[in-house]
C-alpha positions in Angstrom: 5.8 -28.1 15.8 4.8 -24.5 14.8 5.2 -23.1 11.3 4.8 -19.4 10.5 3.5 -18.5 7.1 3.3 -15.0 5.7 0.7 -14.3 3.0 1.7 -12.5 -0.1 -2.0 -11.8 -1.0 -5.3 -11.6 0.8 -5.6 -15.4 1.2 -4.4 -18.9 0.2 -6.3 -22.0 -0.4 -6.1 -24.5 2.5 -4.8 -27.3 0.3 -2.1 -25.0 -1.2 -1.0 -23.9 2.3 -0.5 -27.5 3.4 1.6 -28.2 0.3 3.7 -25.0 0.5 4.5 -25.5 4.1 5.7 -29.0 3.4 3.1 -30.7 5.6 1.9 -32.6 2.5 4.0 -33.9 -0.4 1.3 -33.0 -3.0 -2.0 -31.2 -3.5 -3.7 -34.5 -3.8 -2.5 -35.6 -0.4 -3.6 -32.3 1.1 -7.1 -32.7 -0.4 -7.4 -36.2 1.0 -6.4 -35.2 4.5 -8.8 -32.3 4.4 -11.7 -34.5 3.2 -10.9 -37.1 5.8 -11.3 -34.5 8.6 -7.7 -34.4 9.7 -7.3 -30.6 9.3 -8.7 -27.8 11.5 -8.8 -24.1 11.1 -9.2 -21.9 14.2 -10.2 -25.1 16.2 -12.9 -26.1 13.7 -12.6 -29.2 11.4 -12.5 -27.8 7.9 -13.5 -30.0 5.0 -13.5 -27.4 2.2 -10.3 -28.1 0.2 -10.1 -24.5 -1.1 -11.1 -22.8 2.1 -9.6 -19.3 2.0 -7.0 -19.1 4.8 -6.4 -15.5 5.8 -4.1 -13.6 8.2 -4.8 -14.5 11.8 -5.9 -18.0 11.0 -4.3 -21.0 12.7 -4.3 -24.3 10.8 -3.6 -27.6 12.6 -2.7 -31.0 11.1 -1.8 -33.6 13.7 1.0 -32.2 15.8 1.8 -29.5 13.2 0.4 -26.0 13.6 0.6 -23.2 11.0 0.2 -19.6 12.1 -0.8 -17.4 9.2 0.1 -13.7 9.2 -0.3 -10.9 6.6 2.3 -9.3 4.5 
């Protein structure tokens, strides 16, 4: 399933994005999934929990895909 997310600033931390889009119930769950290599950004596994996701990035967790756009 695809989710569209519009930034209200220059970037959002990866763990916050997963929480705000509802793909994770909490920030702790998001951090665990990132650390366990379940999350990719632009087709690259991302293990930095506070990676700065910017407009144009595509984040994938399992079958869920988040397309990030600018304000």
